C-alpha atoms as an extended CHARMM CRD file, in Angstrom:
* protein
*
       155  EXT
         1         1  MET       CA             33.2330000000        8.2970000000      112.4410000000  PROA      1               0.0000000000
         2         2  ASN       CA             31.8330000000        6.5910000000      109.4020000000  PROA      2               0.0000000000
         3         3  VAL       CA             29.7740000000        8.2770000000      106.7100000000  PROA      3               0.0000000000
         4         4  GLY       CA             26.1040000000        7.5320000000      107.3560000000  PROA      4               0.0000000000
         5         5  THR       CA             26.3960000000        7.3940000000      111.1450000000  PROA      5               0.0000000000
         6         6  LYS       CA             24.7380000000        9.9060000000      113.4710000000  PROA      6               0.0000000000
         7         7  VAL       CA             26.9270000000       12.5670000000      115.0520000000  PROA      7               0.0000000000
         8         8  SER       CA             26.2510000000       12.9720000000      118.7750000000  PROA      8               0.0000000000
         9         9  ASP       CA             24.8520000000       16.3160000000      119.8410000000  PROA      9               0.0000000000
        10        10  PHE       CA             27.3370000000       18.5480000000      121.6490000000  PROA      10              0.0000000000
        11        11  THR       CA             27.5260000000       22.0190000000      123.1380000000  PROA      11              0.0000000000
        12        12  ALA       CA             30.5230000000       24.3530000000      123.1320000000  PROA      12              0.0000000000
        13        13  PRO       CA             31.1040000000       28.0820000000      123.5980000000  PROA      13              0.0000000000
        14        14  ASP       CA             31.6020000000       30.2290000000      120.4990000000  PROA      14              0.0000000000
        15        15  GLN       CA             33.8990000000       33.2380000000      120.1440000000  PROA      15              0.0000000000
        16        16  ALA       CA             31.3620000000       35.4450000000      121.9950000000  PROA      16              0.0000000000
        17        17  GLY       CA             31.1100000000       32.9650000000      124.8780000000  PROA      17              0.0000000000
        18        18  GLU       CA             27.6080000000       31.8680000000      123.8080000000  PROA      18              0.0000000000
        19        19  GLN       CA             26.8920000000       28.1580000000      124.1990000000  PROA      19              0.0000000000
        20        20  ARG       CA             26.0930000000       26.5730000000      120.8170000000  PROA      20              0.0000000000
        21        21  SER       CA             24.7330000000       23.0680000000      120.3680000000  PROA      21              0.0000000000
        22        22  LEU       CA             25.0470000000       21.0620000000      117.1980000000  PROA      22              0.0000000000
        23        23  SER       CA             21.2690000000       20.5420000000      117.1570000000  PROA      23              0.0000000000
        24        24  SER       CA             20.6050000000       24.3020000000      117.3080000000  PROA      24              0.0000000000
        25        25  LEU       CA             23.1050000000       24.9480000000      114.5140000000  PROA      25              0.0000000000
        26        26  LEU       CA             21.4940000000       22.2170000000      112.3790000000  PROA      26              0.0000000000
        27        27  ALA       CA             18.0990000000       23.9170000000      112.7280000000  PROA      27              0.0000000000
        28        28  ASN       CA             19.3750000000       26.3480000000      110.0620000000  PROA      28              0.0000000000
        29        29  GLY       CA             20.5940000000       23.6750000000      107.6170000000  PROA      29              0.0000000000
        30        30  PRO       CA             23.5490000000       21.3120000000      107.2240000000  PROA      30              0.0000000000
        31        31  VAL       CA             26.7600000000       22.1710000000      109.0390000000  PROA      31              0.0000000000
        32        32  VAL       CA             30.3080000000       22.0770000000      107.7110000000  PROA      32              0.0000000000
        33        33  LEU       CA             32.2040000000       21.5590000000      110.9810000000  PROA      33              0.0000000000
        34        34  PHE       CA             35.8860000000       22.0580000000      110.3920000000  PROA      34              0.0000000000
        35        35  PHE       CA             38.5350000000       21.3130000000      112.9970000000  PROA      35              0.0000000000
        36        36  TYR       CA             41.6900000000       23.3680000000      112.7270000000  PROA      36              0.0000000000
        37        37  PRO       CA             44.8020000000       22.9000000000      114.8470000000  PROA      37              0.0000000000
        38        38  LYS       CA             45.3990000000       26.4440000000      116.1460000000  PROA      38              0.0000000000
        39        39  ALA       CA             43.9380000000       29.8890000000      115.5310000000  PROA      39              0.0000000000
        40        40  MET       CA             46.2590000000       32.5820000000      114.1490000000  PROA      40              0.0000000000
        41        41  THR       CA             48.5920000000       30.1410000000      112.4050000000  PROA      41              0.0000000000
        42        42  SER       CA             49.1950000000       30.4300000000      108.6710000000  PROA      42              0.0000000000
        43        43  GLY       CA             47.5300000000       27.1750000000      107.5760000000  PROA      43              0.0000000000
        44        44  CYS       CA             44.4890000000       27.6630000000      109.7930000000  PROA      44              0.0000000000
        45        45  THR       CA             44.1230000000       31.2440000000      108.6020000000  PROA      45              0.0000000000
        46        46  ALA       CA             44.2810000000       30.1470000000      104.9450000000  PROA      46              0.0000000000
        47        47  GLU       CA             41.6970000000       27.4060000000      105.5110000000  PROA      47              0.0000000000
        48        48  SER       CA             39.3390000000       29.6490000000      107.5110000000  PROA      48              0.0000000000
        49        49  CYS       CA             39.5840000000       32.5070000000      105.0090000000  PROA      49              0.0000000000
        50        50  HSD       CA             38.8540000000       30.1800000000      102.0870000000  PROA      50              0.0000000000
        51        51  LEU       CA             35.7050000000       29.0440000000      103.8970000000  PROA      51              0.0000000000
        52        52  ARG       CA             34.8740000000       32.7180000000      104.5150000000  PROA      52              0.0000000000
        53        53  ASP       CA             35.3740000000       33.6010000000      100.8540000000  PROA      53              0.0000000000
        54        54  LEU       CA             32.9830000000       30.8400000000       99.7470000000  PROA      54              0.0000000000
        55        55  GLY       CA             30.2050000000       32.0810000000      102.0260000000  PROA      55              0.0000000000
        56        56  SER       CA             27.7280000000       32.7810000000       99.2090000000  PROA      56              0.0000000000
        57        57  GLU       CA             28.2540000000       29.2880000000       97.7790000000  PROA      57              0.0000000000
        58        58  PHE       CA             27.5550000000       27.7090000000      101.1720000000  PROA      58              0.0000000000
        59        59  GLU       CA             24.5110000000       29.9230000000      101.5550000000  PROA      59              0.0000000000
        60        60  ALA       CA             23.2530000000       28.8000000000       98.1310000000  PROA      60              0.0000000000
        61        61  VAL       CA             23.1590000000       25.1750000000       99.3400000000  PROA      61              0.0000000000
        62        62  GLY       CA             21.6330000000       26.1720000000      102.6840000000  PROA      62              0.0000000000
        63        63  ALA       CA             24.7010000000       25.2120000000      104.7190000000  PROA      63              0.0000000000
        64        64  GLN       CA             26.6770000000       26.9870000000      107.3650000000  PROA      64              0.0000000000
        65        65  ARG       CA             30.3290000000       26.9120000000      108.2530000000  PROA      65              0.0000000000
        66        66  VAL       CA             31.4150000000       26.2980000000      111.8520000000  PROA      66              0.0000000000
        67        67  GLY       CA             35.0640000000       26.2750000000      112.8920000000  PROA      67              0.0000000000
        68        68  ILE       CA             36.3110000000       24.4610000000      115.9870000000  PROA      68              0.0000000000
        69        69  SER       CA             39.6330000000       24.1780000000      117.8050000000  PROA      69              0.0000000000
        70        70  ALA       CA             40.9610000000       23.8300000000      121.3290000000  PROA      70              0.0000000000
        71        71  ASP       CA             41.6080000000       27.5890000000      121.4730000000  PROA      71              0.0000000000
        72        72  SER       CA             39.8100000000       29.6960000000      124.0910000000  PROA      72              0.0000000000
        73        73  PRO       CA             36.7290000000       31.7320000000      123.1370000000  PROA      73              0.0000000000
        74        74  GLU       CA             38.8570000000       34.8740000000      123.5580000000  PROA      74              0.0000000000
        75        75  LYS       CA             41.4770000000       33.6740000000      121.0850000000  PROA      75              0.0000000000
        76        76  GLN       CA             38.6940000000       32.5740000000      118.7080000000  PROA      76              0.0000000000
        77        77  ALA       CA             37.2260000000       36.1070000000      118.9440000000  PROA      77              0.0000000000
        78        78  LYS       CA             40.5930000000       37.6590000000      118.0410000000  PROA      78              0.0000000000
        79        79  PHE       CA             40.9470000000       35.2190000000      115.1280000000  PROA      79              0.0000000000
        80        80  ASP       CA             37.4550000000       36.1070000000      113.8830000000  PROA      80              0.0000000000
        81        81  GLN       CA             38.0230000000       39.8570000000      114.2180000000  PROA      81              0.0000000000
        82        82  LYS       CA             41.4350000000       39.8060000000      112.5640000000  PROA      82              0.0000000000
        83        83  ASN       CA             40.1470000000       37.8680000000      109.5430000000  PROA      83              0.0000000000
        84        84  THR       CA             36.4800000000       39.0330000000      109.4930000000  PROA      84              0.0000000000
        85        85  LEU       CA             35.3580000000       35.4090000000      109.3060000000  PROA      85              0.0000000000
        86        86  GLY       CA             31.7180000000       36.0110000000      110.2260000000  PROA      86              0.0000000000
        87        87  TYR       CA             30.7350000000       32.4750000000      111.2660000000  PROA      87              0.0000000000
        88        88  PRO       CA             30.7990000000       30.6000000000      114.5890000000  PROA      88              0.0000000000
        89        89  LEU       CA             34.1480000000       29.4670000000      115.9670000000  PROA      89              0.0000000000
        90        90  LEU       CA             33.7170000000       26.9570000000      118.7710000000  PROA      90              0.0000000000
        91        91  SER       CA             36.0930000000       26.3030000000      121.6390000000  PROA      91              0.0000000000
        92        92  ASP       CA             36.6830000000       22.6140000000      122.3640000000  PROA      92              0.0000000000
        93        93  ALA       CA             39.2120000000       23.2650000000      125.1390000000  PROA      93              0.0000000000
        94        94  ASP       CA             39.1850000000       19.7270000000      126.5350000000  PROA      94              0.0000000000
        95        95  ARG       CA             39.0880000000       18.2740000000      122.9880000000  PROA      95              0.0000000000
        96        96  ALA       CA             36.1200000000       16.0530000000      123.9060000000  PROA      96              0.0000000000
        97        97  ILE       CA             34.3050000000       16.8750000000      120.6460000000  PROA      97              0.0000000000
        98        98  ALA       CA             37.4800000000       16.2170000000      118.6590000000  PROA      98              0.0000000000
        99        99  LYS       CA             37.8510000000       12.8750000000      120.4300000000  PROA      99              0.0000000000
       100       100  GLU       CA             34.2210000000       11.9360000000      119.7030000000  PROA      100             0.0000000000
       101       101  LEU       CA             34.6240000000       12.6660000000      115.9850000000  PROA      101             0.0000000000
       102       102  GLY       CA             38.1260000000       11.2370000000      115.6250000000  PROA      102             0.0000000000
       103       103  ALA       CA             39.9130000000       14.5510000000      115.1040000000  PROA      103             0.0000000000
       104       104  LYS       CA             41.9190000000       14.4300000000      118.3380000000  PROA      104             0.0000000000
       105       105  ARG       CA             45.5980000000       13.5900000000      118.1910000000  PROA      105             0.0000000000
       106       106  PRO       CA             47.1480000000       11.7280000000      121.1300000000  PROA      106             0.0000000000
       107       107  GLY       CA             48.6370000000       13.6170000000      124.0470000000  PROA      107             0.0000000000
       108       108  PRO       CA             49.0510000000       17.3740000000      123.9810000000  PROA      108             0.0000000000
       109       109  LEU       CA             49.3310000000       17.6540000000      120.1890000000  PROA      109             0.0000000000
       110       110  TRP       CA             46.9390000000       19.9220000000      118.3100000000  PROA      110             0.0000000000
       111       111  ASN       CA             43.8530000000       18.4280000000      116.6760000000  PROA      111             0.0000000000
       112       112  LYS       CA             43.9010000000       17.0170000000      113.1670000000  PROA      112             0.0000000000
       113       113  ARG       CA             42.7350000000       19.2440000000      110.3130000000  PROA      113             0.0000000000
       114       114  SER       CA             39.4330000000       17.4640000000      109.5820000000  PROA      114             0.0000000000
       115       115  THR       CA             36.0900000000       18.6190000000      108.2180000000  PROA      115             0.0000000000
       116       116  PHE       CA             32.7510000000       16.9410000000      108.8260000000  PROA      116             0.0000000000
       117       117  VAL       CA             29.7190000000       17.6280000000      106.6450000000  PROA      117             0.0000000000
       118       118  ILE       CA             26.6830000000       16.9810000000      108.8430000000  PROA      118             0.0000000000
       119       119  ASP       CA             23.0970000000       16.8250000000      107.5640000000  PROA      119             0.0000000000
       120       120  THR       CA             20.1560000000       18.3160000000      109.4650000000  PROA      120             0.0000000000
       121       121  ASP       CA             19.2920000000       14.9220000000      111.0300000000  PROA      121             0.0000000000
       122       122  ARG       CA             22.8900000000       14.6790000000      112.3660000000  PROA      122             0.0000000000
       123       123  THR       CA             23.8970000000       12.1210000000      109.7070000000  PROA      123             0.0000000000
       124       124  LEU       CA             27.5470000000       12.3800000000      108.6820000000  PROA      124             0.0000000000
       125       125  LEU       CA             27.5790000000       13.0100000000      104.9280000000  PROA      125             0.0000000000
       126       126  ALA       CA             31.3660000000       13.2530000000      104.5250000000  PROA      126             0.0000000000
       127       127  GLU       CA             34.6730000000       13.5230000000      106.3250000000  PROA      127             0.0000000000
       128       128  ILE       CA             37.4400000000       15.4760000000      104.6260000000  PROA      128             0.0000000000
       129       129  SER       CA             41.0310000000       15.3150000000      105.8520000000  PROA      129             0.0000000000
       130       130  SER       CA             44.1230000000       17.0680000000      104.5860000000  PROA      130             0.0000000000
       131       131  GLU       CA             46.8860000000       18.5810000000      106.6490000000  PROA      131             0.0000000000
       132       132  THR       CA             48.4720000000       20.4060000000      103.7140000000  PROA      132             0.0000000000
       133       133  ASN       CA             45.7690000000       21.3470000000      101.1810000000  PROA      133             0.0000000000
       134       134  MET       CA             43.8580000000       24.0990000000      102.9500000000  PROA      134             0.0000000000
       135       135  ASN       CA             41.3090000000       24.6350000000      100.1610000000  PROA      135             0.0000000000
       136       136  THR       CA             40.2240000000       21.0180000000       99.8130000000  PROA      136             0.0000000000
       137       137  HSD       CA             38.0890000000       21.1660000000      102.9720000000  PROA      137             0.0000000000
       138       138  ALA       CA             35.7090000000       23.8440000000      101.6820000000  PROA      138             0.0000000000
       139       139  ASP       CA             35.8450000000       22.7060000000       98.0640000000  PROA      139             0.0000000000
       140       140  GLU       CA             34.9780000000       19.0720000000       98.8130000000  PROA      140             0.0000000000
       141       141  ALA       CA             32.3240000000       20.0420000000      101.3720000000  PROA      141             0.0000000000
       142       142  LEU       CA             30.6300000000       22.2010000000       98.7450000000  PROA      142             0.0000000000
       143       143  GLU       CA             30.6990000000       19.3280000000       96.2520000000  PROA      143             0.0000000000
       144       144  VAL       CA             28.9770000000       17.0330000000       98.7760000000  PROA      144             0.0000000000
       145       145  LEU       CA             26.3790000000       19.6730000000       99.6090000000  PROA      145             0.0000000000
       146       146  ARG       CA             25.6530000000       20.4550000000       95.9580000000  PROA      146             0.0000000000
       147       147  LYS       CA             25.0060000000       16.7530000000       95.3040000000  PROA      147             0.0000000000
       148       148  ARG       CA             22.7520000000       16.6650000000       98.3580000000  PROA      148             0.0000000000
       149       149  SER       CA             20.8080000000       19.7120000000       97.1600000000  PROA      149             0.0000000000
       150       150  SER       CA             20.3560000000       18.2850000000       93.6750000000  PROA      150             0.0000000000
       151       151  GLY       CA             19.1570000000       14.9570000000       95.0280000000  PROA      151             0.0000000000
       152       152  THR       CA             21.9600000000       13.0460000000       93.3340000000  PROA      152             0.0000000000
       153       153  PRO       CA             21.8830000000        9.3990000000       94.5130000000  PROA      153             0.0000000000
       154       154  GLY       CA             24.5960000000        8.2940000000       96.8670000000  PROA      154             0.0000000000
       155       155  THR       CA             24.7130000000       11.4630000000       98.9220000000  PROA      155             0.0000000000
């Protein structure tokens, strides 16, 4: 996906089994959609908890955090409960959403660690990728959203 393009609407079950569409999530403000390879692993836990810990900062810019992986809704629920994440975790079991956004690795490998900042009109504001720096996803997403909120040109 290229910055400035429209992200296709999608629907996936969250950790409670409730179907969530991108368009319904965007009704509440921009979405920081972060793909993580596998729930309950150390890197994914660090990344997800950093996003959790910055909840008030995301709220201040009117954005919401949404995690997504190929894990089942049940495993997502355990991940949420264990780490008190408090935001939607979507199950992309067939990795169709990951494929659409370019976060799918070939074959049976886990998805890439990629974050997509999506504006309320489904425009992609930023893509953030790092397999090793778990904090950069939330930190860079916040920077993009703060520029958007302040009306800084080029966002």
